[in-house]
N, CA, C and O atoms as a GROMACS GRO file, in nm:
protein
  332
    1MET      N    1  -3.838   1.205   5.191
    1MET     CA    2  -3.751   1.282   5.318
    1MET      C    3  -3.740   1.154   5.407
    1MET      O    4  -3.804   1.048   5.408
    2LYS      N    5  -3.644   1.198   5.475
    2LYS     CA    6  -3.640   1.126   5.646
    2LYS      C    7  -3.728   1.193   5.740
    2LYS      O    8  -3.742   1.315   5.743
    3THR      N    9  -3.776   1.129   5.800
    3THR     CA   10  -3.814   1.152   5.906
    3THR      C   11  -3.694   1.130   6.041
    3THR      O   12  -3.645   1.018   6.022
    4THR      N   13  -3.651   1.172   6.124
    4THR     CA   14  -3.640   1.190   6.286
    4THR      C   15  -3.692   1.145   6.364
    4THR      O   16  -3.790   1.215   6.388
    5ILE      N   17  -3.687   1.036   6.447
    5ILE     CA   18  -3.738   0.995   6.521
    5ILE      C   19  -3.641   1.007   6.687
    5ILE      O   20  -3.526   0.974   6.713
    6THR      N   21  -3.694   1.038   6.730
    6THR     CA   22  -3.623   1.046   6.842
    6THR      C   23  -3.640   0.907   6.994
    6THR      O   24  -3.736   0.832   7.014
    7ASP      N   25  -3.559   0.914   7.044
    7ASP     CA   26  -3.503   0.828   7.186
    7ASP      C   27  -3.652   0.896   7.299
    7ASP      O   28  -3.702   0.832   7.391
    8GLN      N   29  -3.678   0.985   7.270
    8GLN     CA   30  -3.772   1.040   7.402
    8GLN      C   31  -3.936   0.993   7.295
    8GLN      O   32  -4.019   0.910   7.334
    9GLN      N   33  -3.945   1.076   7.154
    9GLN     CA   34  -4.132   0.972   7.124
    9GLN      C   35  -4.072   0.828   7.110
    9GLN      O   36  -4.154   0.755   7.054
   10ILE      N   37  -3.972   0.772   7.138
   10ILE     CA   38  -4.021   0.612   7.124
   10ILE      C   39  -4.024   0.577   7.282
   10ILE      O   40  -4.069   0.470   7.322
   11GLU      N   41  -3.989   0.647   7.341
   11GLU     CA   42  -4.016   0.633   7.518
   11GLU      C   43  -4.231   0.626   7.490
   11GLU      O   44  -4.326   0.549   7.473
   12ASN      N   45  -4.195   0.757   7.505
   12ASN     CA   46  -4.322   0.793   7.516
   12ASN      C   47  -4.429   0.698   7.359
   12ASN      O   48  -4.545   0.738   7.347
   13ALA      N   49  -4.403   0.638   7.306
   13ALA     CA   50  -4.464   0.534   7.232
   13ALA      C   51  -4.470   0.400   7.267
   13ALA      O   52  -4.560   0.325   7.230
   14ALA      N   53  -4.352   0.360   7.354
   14ALA     CA   54  -4.330   0.258   7.475
   14ALA      C   55  -4.434   0.266   7.574
   14ALA      O   56  -4.486   0.164   7.617
   15ILE      N   57  -4.467   0.381   7.614
   15ILE     CA   58  -4.537   0.377   7.734
   15ILE      C   59  -4.656   0.377   7.701
   15ILE      O   60  -4.716   0.291   7.764
   16LEU      N   61  -4.761   0.471   7.585
   16LEU     CA   62  -4.886   0.483   7.520
   16LEU      C   63  -4.915   0.251   7.518
   16LEU      O   64  -5.014   0.182   7.539
   17ALA      N   65  -4.764   0.214   7.480
   17ALA     CA   66  -4.815   0.095   7.425
   17ALA      C   67  -4.826  -0.016   7.498
   17ALA      O   68  -4.879  -0.122   7.466
   18ALA      N   69  -4.762   0.020   7.619
   18ALA     CA   70  -4.749  -0.077   7.792
   18ALA      C   71  -4.861  -0.055   7.798
   18ALA      O   72  -4.949  -0.137   7.773
   19ALA      N   73  -4.879   0.061   7.833
   19ALA     CA   74  -4.999   0.121   7.886
   19ALA      C   75  -5.189   0.056   7.804
   19ALA      O   76  -5.304   0.093   7.829
   20SER      N   77  -5.150  -0.017   7.736
   20SER     CA   78  -5.266  -0.050   7.635
   20SER      C   79  -5.286  -0.194   7.583
   20SER      O   80  -5.364  -0.245   7.502
   21TYR      N   81  -5.184  -0.240   7.659
   21TYR     CA   82  -5.142  -0.395   7.621
   21TYR      C   83  -5.244  -0.442   7.774
   21TYR      O   84  -5.257  -0.383   7.881
   22ASN      N   85  -5.306  -0.576   7.723
   22ASN     CA   86  -5.350  -0.650   7.803
   22ASN      C   87  -5.263  -0.691   7.857
   22ASN      O   88  -5.183  -0.747   7.782
   23ASN      N   89  -5.226  -0.689   8.011
   23ASN     CA   90  -5.120  -0.818   8.009
   23ASN      C   91  -5.158  -0.971   8.146
   23ASN      O   92  -5.190  -0.975   8.264
   24PRO      N   93  -5.145  -1.018   8.094
   24PRO     CA   94  -5.226  -1.102   8.060
   24PRO      C   95  -5.207  -1.191   8.246
   24PRO      O   96  -5.292  -1.247   8.315
   25PHE      N   97  -5.069  -1.166   8.269
   25PHE     CA   98  -5.076  -1.169   8.410
   25PHE      C   99  -5.034  -1.105   8.523
   25PHE      O  100  -4.958  -1.134   8.615
   26ASP      N  101  -5.142  -0.959   8.480
   26ASP     CA  102  -5.106  -0.882   8.578
   26ASP      C  103  -5.027  -0.850   8.637
   26ASP      O  104  -5.066  -0.777   8.728
   27GLU      N  105  -4.900  -0.869   8.636
   27GLU     CA  106  -4.719  -0.818   8.696
   27GLU      C  107  -4.679  -0.740   8.578
   27GLU      O  108  -4.693  -0.738   8.456
   28PRO      N  109  -4.598  -0.650   8.719
   28PRO     CA  110  -4.518  -0.532   8.659
   28PRO      C  111  -4.417  -0.529   8.635
   28PRO      O  112  -4.360  -0.424   8.603
   29ALA      N  113  -4.340  -0.683   8.647
   29ALA     CA  114  -4.212  -0.726   8.568
   29ALA      C  115  -4.278  -0.743   8.463
   29ALA      O  116  -4.218  -0.659   8.397
   30TYR      N  117  -4.394  -0.806   8.355
   30TYR     CA  118  -4.418  -0.749   8.241
   30TYR      C  119  -4.468  -0.725   8.167
   30TYR      O  120  -4.510  -0.787   8.070
   31ASP      N  121  -4.476  -0.564   8.220
   31ASP     CA  122  -4.538  -0.485   8.147
   31ASP      C  123  -4.397  -0.411   8.134
   31ASP      O  124  -4.389  -0.329   8.043
   32LYS      N  125  -4.259  -0.433   8.236
   32LYS     CA  126  -4.149  -0.375   8.223
   32LYS      C  127  -4.046  -0.468   8.101
   32LYS      O  128  -3.939  -0.428   8.056
   33ARG      N  129  -4.110  -0.589   8.067
   33ARG     CA  130  -4.052  -0.626   7.961
   33ARG      C  131  -4.124  -0.560   7.890
   33ARG      O  132  -4.050  -0.489   7.820
   34PHE      N  133  -4.223  -0.542   7.867
   34PHE     CA  134  -4.282  -0.544   7.728
   34PHE      C  135  -4.242  -0.384   7.667
   34PHE      O  136  -4.237  -0.355   7.547
   35TYR      N  137  -4.223  -0.322   7.745
   35TYR     CA  138  -4.156  -0.129   7.719
   35TYR      C  139  -4.061  -0.143   7.703
   35TYR      O  140  -4.015  -0.047   7.642
   36ASP      N  141  -3.945  -0.263   7.738
   36ASP     CA  142  -3.770  -0.289   7.732
   36ASP      C  143  -3.796  -0.319   7.581
   36ASP      O  144  -3.735  -0.254   7.496
   37GLY      N  145  -3.881  -0.412   7.548
   37GLY     CA  146  -3.889  -0.487   7.430
   37GLY      C  147  -3.936  -0.381   7.327
   37GLY      O  148  -3.883  -0.377   7.216
   38PHE      N  149  -4.018  -0.310   7.356
   38PHE     CA  150  -4.108  -0.246   7.231
   38PHE      C  151  -3.962  -0.141   7.182
   38PHE      O  152  -3.951  -0.124   7.060
   39ILE      N  153  -3.851  -0.073   7.276
   39ILE     CA  154  -3.747  -0.028   7.283
   39ILE      C  155  -3.695  -0.044   7.166
   39ILE      O  156  -3.716   0.002   7.054
   40ASP      N  157  -3.580  -0.162   7.245
   40ASP     CA  158  -3.499  -0.257   7.173
   40ASP      C  159  -3.549  -0.270   7.022
   40ASP      O  160  -3.478  -0.237   6.927
   41GLY      N  161  -3.700  -0.328   7.006
   41GLY     CA  162  -3.711  -0.332   6.850
   41GLY      C  163  -3.754  -0.171   6.811
   41GLY      O  164  -3.700  -0.149   6.703
   42ALA      N  165  -3.804  -0.093   6.839
   42ALA     CA  166  -3.751   0.043   6.762
   42ALA      C  167  -3.649   0.071   6.708
   42ALA      O  168  -3.614   0.085   6.591
   43HIS      N  169  -3.579   0.083   6.856
   43HIS     CA  170  -3.407   0.096   6.785
   43HIS      C  171  -3.379  -0.008   6.663
   43HIS      O  172  -3.331   0.031   6.557
   44PHE      N  173  -3.414  -0.145   6.687
   44PHE     CA  174  -3.377  -0.164   6.562
   44PHE      C  175  -3.414  -0.173   6.474
   44PHE      O  176  -3.336  -0.137   6.386
   45ALA      N  177  -3.555  -0.224   6.427
   45ALA     CA  178  -3.610  -0.093   6.310
   45ALA      C  179  -3.572  -0.016   6.244
   45ALA      O  180  -3.598  -0.024   6.124
   46LEU      N  181  -3.477   0.112   6.305
   46LEU     CA  182  -3.432   0.221   6.314
   46LEU      C  183  -3.326   0.210   6.262
   46LEU      O  184  -3.301   0.296   6.178
   47THR      N  185  -3.243   0.127   6.282
   47THR     CA  186  -3.125   0.100   6.288
   47THR      C  187  -3.094  -0.034   6.154
   47THR      O  188  -2.980  -0.058   6.115
   48HIS      N  189  -3.228  -0.113   6.095
   48HIS     CA  190  -3.173  -0.150   6.020
   48HIS      C  191  -3.311  -0.148   5.926
   48HIS      O  192  -3.416  -0.206   5.955
   49GLN      N  193  -3.284  -0.063   5.802
   49GLN     CA  194  -3.332  -0.025   5.786
   49GLN      C  195  -3.371  -0.008   5.561
   49GLN      O  196  -3.282   0.052   5.501
   50TRP      N  197  -3.481  -0.057   5.481
   50TRP     CA  198  -3.456  -0.071   5.359
   50TRP      C  199  -3.410   0.054   5.268
   50TRP      O  200  -3.484   0.148   5.239
   51ILE      N  201  -3.231   0.037   5.216
   51ILE     CA  202  -3.258   0.120   5.150
   51ILE      C  203  -3.208   0.118   4.993
   51ILE      O  204  -3.105   0.066   4.950
   52SER      N  205  -3.323   0.200   4.909
   52SER     CA  206  -3.314   0.196   4.792
   52SER      C  207  -3.207   0.218   4.718
   52SER      O  208  -3.153   0.328   4.726
   53ALA      N  209  -3.150   0.105   4.622
   53ALA     CA  210  -3.002   0.130   4.554
   53ALA      C  211  -3.051   0.282   4.488
   53ALA      O  212  -2.967   0.369   4.467
   54ASP      N  213  -3.171   0.299   4.464
   54ASP     CA  214  -3.154   0.463   4.378
   54ASP      C  215  -3.074   0.559   4.470
   54ASP      O  216  -2.998   0.641   4.419
   55GLU      N  217  -3.088   0.551   4.615
   55GLU     CA  218  -3.055   0.612   4.721
   55GLU      C  219  -2.910   0.624   4.753
   55GLU      O  220  -2.841   0.725   4.770
   56GLN      N  221  -2.874   0.466   4.759
   56GLN     CA  222  -2.735   0.451   4.860
   56GLN      C  223  -2.700   0.361   4.744
   56GLN      O  224  -2.785   0.369   4.655
   57LEU      N  225  -2.603   0.280   4.716
   57LEU     CA  226  -2.496   0.195   4.734
   57LEU      C  227  -2.440   0.148   4.787
   57LEU      O  228  -2.334   0.200   4.825
   58PRO      N  229  -2.481   0.000   4.827
   58PRO     CA  230  -2.368  -0.082   4.939
   58PRO      C  231  -2.245  -0.076   4.943
   58PRO      O  232  -2.204  -0.076   4.827
   59ASP      N  233  -2.156  -0.069   5.022
   59ASP     CA  234  -2.028  -0.119   4.994
   59ASP      C  235  -2.022  -0.197   4.914
   59ASP      O  236  -2.136  -0.222   4.875
   60SER      N  237  -1.874  -0.315   4.808
   60SER     CA  238  -1.888  -0.355   4.729
   60SER      C  239  -1.916  -0.499   4.874
   60SER      O  240  -2.022  -0.559   4.885
   61ASP      N  241  -1.803  -0.521   4.958
   61ASP     CA  242  -1.826  -0.645   5.003
   61ASP      C  243  -1.932  -0.661   5.082
   61ASP      O  244  -1.935  -0.759   5.157
   62ASP      N  245  -2.025  -0.582   5.081
   62ASP     CA  246  -2.190  -0.607   5.202
   62ASP      C  247  -2.255  -0.723   5.066
   62ASP      O  248  -2.238  -0.738   4.945
   63PRO      N  249  -2.337  -0.786   5.180
   63PRO     CA  250  -2.383  -0.884   5.064
   63PRO      C  251  -2.503  -0.814   5.065
   63PRO      O  252  -2.512  -0.737   5.161
   64VAL      N  253  -2.609  -0.817   4.982
   64VAL     CA  254  -2.715  -0.741   4.964
   64VAL      C  255  -2.853  -0.891   4.928
   64VAL      O  256  -2.842  -1.014   4.927
   65LEU      N  257  -2.958  -0.806   4.907
   65LEU     CA  258  -3.052  -0.908   4.867
   65LEU      C  259  -3.132  -0.823   4.776
   65LEU      O  260  -3.179  -0.710   4.785
   66VAL      N  261  -3.132  -0.957   4.645
   66VAL     CA  262  -3.218  -0.863   4.576
   66VAL      C  263  -3.357  -0.963   4.512
   66VAL      O  264  -3.384  -1.083   4.502
   67PHE      N  265  -3.437  -0.798   4.470
   67PHE     CA  266  -3.596  -0.904   4.468
   67PHE      C  267  -3.591  -0.889   4.328
   67PHE      O  268  -3.567  -0.776   4.285
   68ILE      N  269  -3.608  -0.972   4.255
   68ILE     CA  270  -3.656  -1.014   4.077
   68ILE      C  271  -3.832  -1.019   4.124
   68ILE      O  272  -3.885  -1.034   4.234
   69PRO      N  273  -3.868  -1.006   4.036
   69PRO     CA  274  -4.067  -1.032   4.033
   69PRO      C  275  -4.026  -1.190   4.047
   69PRO      O  276  -3.932  -1.253   3.998
   70SER      N  277  -4.123  -1.227   4.125
   70SER     CA  278  -4.103  -1.411   4.151
   70SER      C  279  -3.993  -1.475   4.258
   70SER      O  280  -3.997  -1.554   4.352
   71GLU      N  281  -3.904  -1.405   4.200
   71GLU     CA  282  -3.784  -1.467   4.323
   71GLU      C  283  -3.735  -1.434   4.403
   71GLU      O  284  -3.763  -1.314   4.406
   72LEU      N  285  -3.654  -1.460   4.508
   72LEU     CA  286  -3.501  -1.379   4.575
   72LEU      C  287  -3.404  -1.404   4.576
   72LEU      O  288  -3.393  -1.501   4.652
   73ALA      N  289  -3.284  -1.368   4.525
   73ALA     CA  290  -3.163  -1.404   4.574
   73ALA      C  291  -3.113  -1.344   4.614
   73ALA      O  292  -3.155  -1.230   4.635
   74THR      N  293  -2.979  -1.389   4.654
   74THR     CA  294  -2.893  -1.270   4.770
   74THR      C  295  -2.774  -1.268   4.619
   74THR      O  296  -2.778  -1.307   4.502
   75GLY      N  297  -2.676  -1.197   4.710
   75GLY     CA  298  -2.522  -1.162   4.613
   75GLY      C  299  -2.522  -1.038   4.636
   75GLY      O  300  -2.613  -0.965   4.676
   76TYR      N  301  -2.343  -1.000   4.593
   76TYR     CA  302  -2.244  -0.937   4.596
   76TYR      C  303  -2.307  -0.776   4.536
   76TYR      O  304  -2.322  -0.800   4.416
   77PRO      N  305  -2.338  -0.669   4.552
   77PRO     CA  306  -2.313  -0.592   4.368
   77PRO      C  307  -2.164  -0.563   4.361
   77PRO      O  308  -2.070  -0.564   4.440
   78ASP      N  309  -2.186  -0.534   4.222
   78ASP     CA  310  -2.048  -0.518   4.120
   78ASP      C  311  -2.066  -0.378   4.107
   78ASP      O  312  -2.167  -0.344   4.044
   79LEU      N  313  -2.000  -0.297   4.147
   79LEU     CA  314  -1.970  -0.148   4.168
   79LEU      C  315  -1.921  -0.104   4.054
   79LEU      O  316  -1.968  -0.007   3.993
   80LEU      N  317  -1.805  -0.186   4.010
   80LEU     CA  318  -1.724  -0.187   3.912
   80LEU      C  319  -1.805  -0.130   3.786
   80LEU      O  320  -1.776  -0.025   3.729
   81ASN      N  321  -1.950  -0.242   3.738
   81ASN     CA  322  -2.007  -0.254   3.698
   81ASN      C  323  -2.138  -0.154   3.677
   81ASN      O  324  -2.188  -0.151   3.565
   82GLY      N  325  -2.194  -0.072   3.784
   82GLY     CA  326  -2.289  -0.017   3.811
   82GLY      C  327  -2.403  -0.098   3.846
   82GLY      O  328  -2.506  -0.030   3.856
   83LYS      N  329  -2.416  -0.197   3.863
   83LYS     CA  330  -2.506  -0.259   3.893
   83LYS      C  331  -2.481  -0.340   4.086
   83LYS      O  332  -2.569  -0.411   4.135
   0.00000   0.00000   0.00000
């Protein structure tokens, strides 16, 4: 089950995070950069999700990251053979 996160929810979370962060420089510009970075990071994380091959296969020319216990490999999916 996928959960949809709205821009308003991200903004609210950024406001709370920026307000609770201890600004070591006590500069408003630093708080603004923290806020902007939080929002940019949230959007990046939401658009670069790990997708299980059980849910959706990648396009045949997309590089993929493959997890093999005790190993890490990269390659391209072989959609013709279902791999």
